[in-house]
N, C-alpha and C positions, 0 to 999 in steps of 0.2 A: 505493499500499499503505499502509496506516496502522502508524505508527509509536508509538504512545499505548503507554503504560507500566501496565498492570495491576498488580493488587496482588502484591507481591512474595512473596508466601507464600501458598497455596490457601486460600479461604477458603471454609467450609461455613457458611450461613445458614438459618433455620428459622424459616418462621413459625411466630405464636403468635396466634389468635386471638382479644383479651382477652374478659374475659363480659360487658362490652357489646355485641359484634362489632365494633366500630367504630374498632378502633385497630390498626393494624400494629405487631408488636417483633419485629424482628430480633437473634442473638444471630451473633456472629461469631468464629469461631474463627482469631487471624492468626497459630500455629502457636506462638506464645510462652508458650502456659499461661494468657495469660490469654484475657478476652472485651471484646468495646465489644459495647453496647447501645442501638439508638438509639426514641424513638417517636416515630408522626404518629400525629396524628386526623385519621384520614378512610377509604378504601378502603384494603385489600389492596395489597401488592408483592409480585411474583414474583419470588422470589429470582435470584440471577445475577450475571455480569460481565460483559456486553453494556449497551446503550443507556450512561448516562448514565456507568456504571463504568468503562467503559475510559477516561473522561477523569479522574476523581477524582483518585485518588490523584496523577497528576502536576501536577493543578491544586494541589492542598494544601501539596504540595511546593516550588510556584513562585511560590505565591501571599505577595506580603511583607506580610505583616499591618502590621507599624512604618512604612511606606511610602504604605500605604494611609491612615495616622490622618496623616501628615506633610499629604497633600494633604486628607484633612478638616481639619486645623486651619487651612490656608491659608484654605480656600473659609469658613471659622467666621468669618474675624477681617472677612468684609463682609457689610453688609446686602443681598443680591444680589435685581433683578431685571430684568425686560429690558431686556439692554442700555447697564444703568450702572456704575455705576465697579470695583463687585465681581463683577458679571457676566462680564465685560470681562475685568477681571483675571485670572478664575477658569477663563475659555475659553483664555487667552496660554496658563496654566500649564499647560493640559488638552495644547493644539498642543503644547506646547514638550516634553512627556512623551512623548507620542507618534512625535515628530520623533527623539527621542533613541534612542528602539530601530528608528527604519529606514522610519514610517510619513512618504510621499509621497519616499521616496528609490530608488526603484525598484518593478518586478512584482511583486505578490501582495501590497505593501504601501500602497495607496491614501489620501492623505488630503485631505480636500475640506471647503476653507468656504463654506458657502452662506450668503448676503447676501438679504435680501429687505427689503421696505420694513417700518420699524416703523409701530402702530399709532397712537402716538401720541410726543412727547418720553423718553428714557430718565428716570425720577429717580433719585436721589441723595440719599439724607437728609443733611444733615453737622450738625447739633448740635439740643438738644431741651433744654429745662429748664423746671419748672413748682416754682415755690415760692409759700408761702403767707406772711401776714403780718397782723396786726392790722390793721386799717379805719384804725385811731388813730395807728398807726405802727410804729417796733418794727423791729426785724433780719426778715429775711426767711431763712426755713426752706425750705431746695431740697427738693421730696420725689422728683424722677425728675429724673435729668437724663444726658447722652453728647454726648460734643463730638470722638468718636474713631470712625474706621467700627467698630472692634470694641465701643462700648458698650452695656453689659448689660442697657441702659435702650431702645437703640433702636428696639424697635417698639411705644415708646412715638408716633413718627408714623406714622400708614397709609399704606402706598403710596398715591401721587398727591397729598396732602394738599399744599399750599401753605405756603413760610413765612409765619410770622405774628409780631405781639408784640401782646396784647392784656394786659385788667388786668380785674378786675368780681368782684363778690360772687357766693358759688355761692349757687344755689337746685336743690335736690333733688329738685324734681316739676316739669313744663311748669306745672301749675299756679299754683306759686308763680313760673314763672317773668314778671321784668320783664324790660326793654328794659337792656342795657349787662349782665347778668349772666352768667355761664360755666355751663351747665346741666350738672352730673354727674351722672353716672347710673351703675343697674346692667343697663339694657338695652343691646340694638344697637344702634351711633352709626345705625347706617340705621335704625331704624324712631323716634326723633322728632328728625331734624338737619331735616326740611322743618317740623314744627311750632317747634320751637326757631327757627328762621330767620325764621320768623312772626312771631316772637314778638318779635322782636331781640336774644336771644342774641347773645355776642359770643364764644363761643366751647359746644362739645360737648366735655367728659370721659367717657367710656367705661367702666366698669370691667367691660362683660358676660364670661363666661368659661363656657361650653360645662360640662352635667353630667361629661363625660367628662377635664376639666381636674383634676377630682378627685385630688389626691394618694392615691394606692393605701395605701401607708402608714403613713395617720394622723397624721404629721410636720404636715401642713396649710402644705407648699411652695408649694403651689398659690395662695396667699395674696398670695408676692407675684411673680406670671405675671400679666404683658402681652401681653395681645393681640393676636397678628401678625392684620392686618386692611387692608381698602385704602377709600378711596374713589371717585367715579368722577373723573374727568379735570376735568369741569363744577363741580366744589363748589367752592363759594367761601369757606364758614363753616370756621374752624380747627377743627377738631378733634386730641383728643388722646386715646388710650389708657391706662387705667393701671391699676394691682394693685387689687383687693378690699383688701389691706391699706392701701395710699393715700386711699383711700374711707374708709374706714372713720376715719383721722386727718383724714380733712378735713370728716368728719361731725363728728366729736368736738369739734376746734376751734371750728369754729360754732356746736355748738348752747354754748359755752362763754362764745361773743363774737361781735362783730362780726368778720369776716377779708374779706379780698382775696385771688383766686389772681393770680399773675400767671405766664404760657404763652407762653414762646420759641420758636419754630421757624425752621431755615434748611436751605433745601432748596435741591436745585438742575435745573434741567430743562437737557437736551441732547439734538440731534438726531445719529441717527446710526441705517444701519442693523442689523438686527437679525442677530444672527451665529450657523447652527446648524454645527458640526465632525462629519464626519464621517469614520471612520476603517474602512474596509473590508480584511477578510483576504478575500483574491480566491478563489475557487473552482477547486479544480484539474480537475475533472470537468463540472462543471455552472455554471458562472462567471456565467449569468443567472439562477439562481436566487439570493435575499438571502434570509439570518435578519438581521432587525433587532432592538437592543435600544437600550433608551435610558434614558439618566440623567436627568432634568429640572436645569440650574443654578440655578436662579430660587428665591425661598424663602429666608429668613434662619436657617432652623435650621442644627444641626449632624446632628441623625438626618437632619432634612427639610430639604435634601437634600443636605448636602454628603458625607454615608458613603452614597447611591447613585452619585454622581457617584466621591467616589476609588474605593469597589468596582471601580464597573467599570473605572475606569482602570487599576488594578493588576492588573486580570482580562488586561484588555486586551496590558497591557504582558507579562506573564507568559506568554502564549499567544505572544507573537511573537516572545519570547527562545527558546522551546523550539520555533518553527515554525524559526528563524534557525539555531539552534544543531543543526536534525536528528532533536534528540529526539522533534516533533511536526509529523506532516503536516500539508499545507493541508488544510481541510474538503473534501468534494466541492463543497459549495450556499459562496455568497461571506456571508459574513457582518456587517454593518454596525453600526456601536456610533456610537450619536448622544448629543452634548450642548446643550442649548438649552434654549430656555423653554415648558416642559411644554407638552403636546398639540401646539403649535404647531410645536415641533420637527417630532413623527412626520409633520405634514401638509405641513409643508414639506420632508423627506425621502420622503415617501411620492410628491407631487406631482411631486419633482425628479430617483427615480431612474430609470433604464432599464430595470432589473431586476424580476422577479416575483417580488413579497415572500410569504417563504411564512409566514411564521408572526412574528411581536411579541411580543418581552418588556420590563415593565418594570422598570427600578432603582429604586427609591424606598422610601426610610426602611429601609434595610439595615444598619444596626450599632447599634441602643442597647441597652444593659444591662437585662435584665430585672431583675435586682435595685435599680436605683436608678431605672427607668421604667413597670416593671410589664406593659412592654409584648413579646409573644408573635411568634415567626418564623411567618410565613402565607403560607399559595400563594394567593392568589386564580383562582378559576376563570373561564375567560371566559362567556360565554352559553350554557350549558346548562340541559337541566330543573331546576337545584339550584336555579334564578335563579329560574324562577316557581313551584316550591313545592318548601320546605326542609324534608327526611326526613330524622330521621337517618341518619349522625351530623353532617350540617351544621344551623350554627349560625353567624349574620349576626354581626358584632361591632357593637360599638355607633356605625359607621358607619350601620351601614341598609342596606336594601333598594335597589337599584337599580332603574328602570323598563325592564322589556323584556317582549316580547312573542310569543308561539311562533312567529310566521310568522319571527322577528330568528334565529331558530336554526339553526346550520348544523353538522353534525358532525364534531368532527374530535380527535386522539387526544393534542392537545399537551400536557393538563394531565396525562395520566399517564405520557408524557417529563418534565414537569416535578416528577412525586411519585415518580417513580423517582431521578431527580436526588437530590434531599429526602432522601430516606430513605439513597440511595446513603454520601452527606458525612454523615449521622448516622452510621452505621456505621464511616466512615474517620474520623471525631473522636472516636470511642469514647463517643459519647449525645448527641443532639439532640432536645427538644422541641421537635416542630411540629404544625403546625392548617393543615388546609384550609378553605374554606368558598364558599359559591355568588357571584358577580359582587356588586360594588358599587357599582363606579365611582368614578372620580375621577381618575384618570392616565393615561399615554401608551396605555397600554391599549385604551381605550376607542374612541381614533383608528381603530388596528387592525380591531377589531373590527366599525365604525360599515362600514367600507370591505371586509366579508366576510373579514376573515386573519386568521387562529384568534391568541389572545394571552391572556397569560397575568401576572398582578403578581405579585413577591416582594417583598412589605414585612413592617411589625410592628407593632401595634397591642396594645393601646390602648396609647399611651403618654402617661400623664399632663400631660408638657410640650408637647404636638405641639401647632402653631402658635403657640408663646410666647415669652417674653423668656427659658424657662426652658431651649428646646431648643440647649444650648451642647454644646461638645466634651467636658466632664469625663462626661456620659452615654451615651457611646457605649463599646460595647467592639469590642477590635480581634478578638478570637477569635468572636464572634458575626459580626462584617463578613466575615472571611474566611469561616466556613460559609455565609454567605447566596450571597455573592459568586463560591464556589464554584461554588453550588450550580448558581443559576440561567447561570455558562459553561457547565458539563457540558452542563447542558438543551438552551444554542446549539448548543452542538457535535455534540450528541449529533441535533437537528435536521438540521443542516448537513450533518455528516456519517456520516448514519442509513444501514445499511446490511443486508444481507440477516440476518446473524446476529444483528440487533437483533432481526427481529418476533417471534419466538417467545415473548421477552420482553413485549414490550406489548403483544400480545393476549394473553400469561397473565393478564395484571397487568388488562387490560379485561376479561377475563372476572370477574376480584372483584369489580369494578366493580360489572357489568352485575347481579351476583346481587345485590350487596349493596344497590343502589340498587332493583331490583325487588320484592324482600321487604321492603325498608323501605314500599313504597308500598302492597303487599298485606296488610301490618299496618296502615297508616293507613286503608286502606278505599279508595284512588287509581284507578280501572285506568286510568282519562286521563297520569295521572305515569305509571304502569308503562309501559303503552303509549307516551308519549314518553319513558324513559329505556329502551324495547327497540328503537327506530329510532334515540333516541342512538348508541347501541354501536354498532349496524349501521354506522351512515355511517361511525361511528371507525376501525371496522376495517377498513371499506375506503379511509381515508383514510392511515392507519397501513401498510396497503401499497402504496398507491401512494407513500409515503416514502420508507419501506425496497427495495422494488421495482422500483423508476424505471417504475413503470407513468404510463399516460396520467391526470392529473387532476390537483387545484388543487396539489397540492406539485412538480410536474414544470413547473421555469420553463427547462428548456433549448430 
């Protein structure tokens, strides 16, 4: 018997179709004379207290945003790369928190650390320094530097780069580059590295920044952003990453007289196995079926992905304590929570588990402040007809469309459940503007889909600080981290504990989507996409029935 706590007062929900026909708006009367409003740009959601709504209120009460922020702050102290010092410290932090709530200490809460060979030695940056001086002598001016793990300029060293100590006059174009000089460029370092080495450069300094990193507020904060990047392990030429402001300063100094740049880097390579942490809440009725939720540890940002790590850890902790306290029953199917190296962690889990994986979720960039970063909370659906031809209300983010073929599509209703979870959290939170979009790719959900397993991504974009030195703790919003994490956790529990009583709401929501998609396709005159959506929704209906009614089919792992 499920012991979840639904809303403590009766909830009356009214669905209102916005003028554009693409936004769901729900009004909730919680019996206190007030109303809560939630908006989601995407297909409508059928009202109800089943499905994810069975879990949302309980998880919203139990999720401690301050504790999640403490974990995010811990991870943000480090430049985390697979197997390196920060990666290992963060995994140890996760393991300690999991053990404290009972994982690995008794039946029903399993804890495992999977060790696999690394693809190469673990890379840890120790210090970096870029200085400029007049060629004729004089004092050095330090332009960028760090000598602690949490240093603000730590991304000036690309992953896998080597220790170095070089000096040379700057050159700003390959045509003027001479042996012994340092190429300073606005181009991606990969675009010039080979040519620079052939011309005898002693280092390359790149100030490249994608257009989506432009500060949306007009305050030009991006001018101080140092892009997070990498080089191949075979690269021997020293490479540094600089901000656009530093590029401009070097150019201005060089225009007024001869200058010399000095670039130092100290890094450490360590041989050790790659660790992947898996915490499993074992299912009560179908333990051989499992829902997987992954949050990657590597990458040095607070949003990407200290937030995903922290939100998932606090969600797991809250769920485990609720189960141990008897306030929440263990779900019917198992749920596995995974921390490790992005995408590879999911591959390792899938190759290692003996359970049948029902669905996959990716927890990635889950807590940025919209006011500070411009990033919206997003649900990225899996491979569906919208990934082939997006039609209103679907729009791709600045990340852009991924490549998928019609033959890759395998109908399922996972996005329906995830959508409902997001809307339910918005209602419970008193308002949450969210968006969904077709599949684009680039995180753990891809690995599940490649193996025929339905998967979705919970994330935020466009964050102007994405993959730069500006992605630090002050850009996180505890309330946003809580909302996203609870939506993801509620969706995962709704899949793992799907019951017959959930089915009507799922099918009603699916039918609302079917009508929206087919109407959009017919309005665009695209009969092929209309047929594709019809076939998808028919298949998704079968998938949802199998999930909720324990019918033979992909969701049945017993």
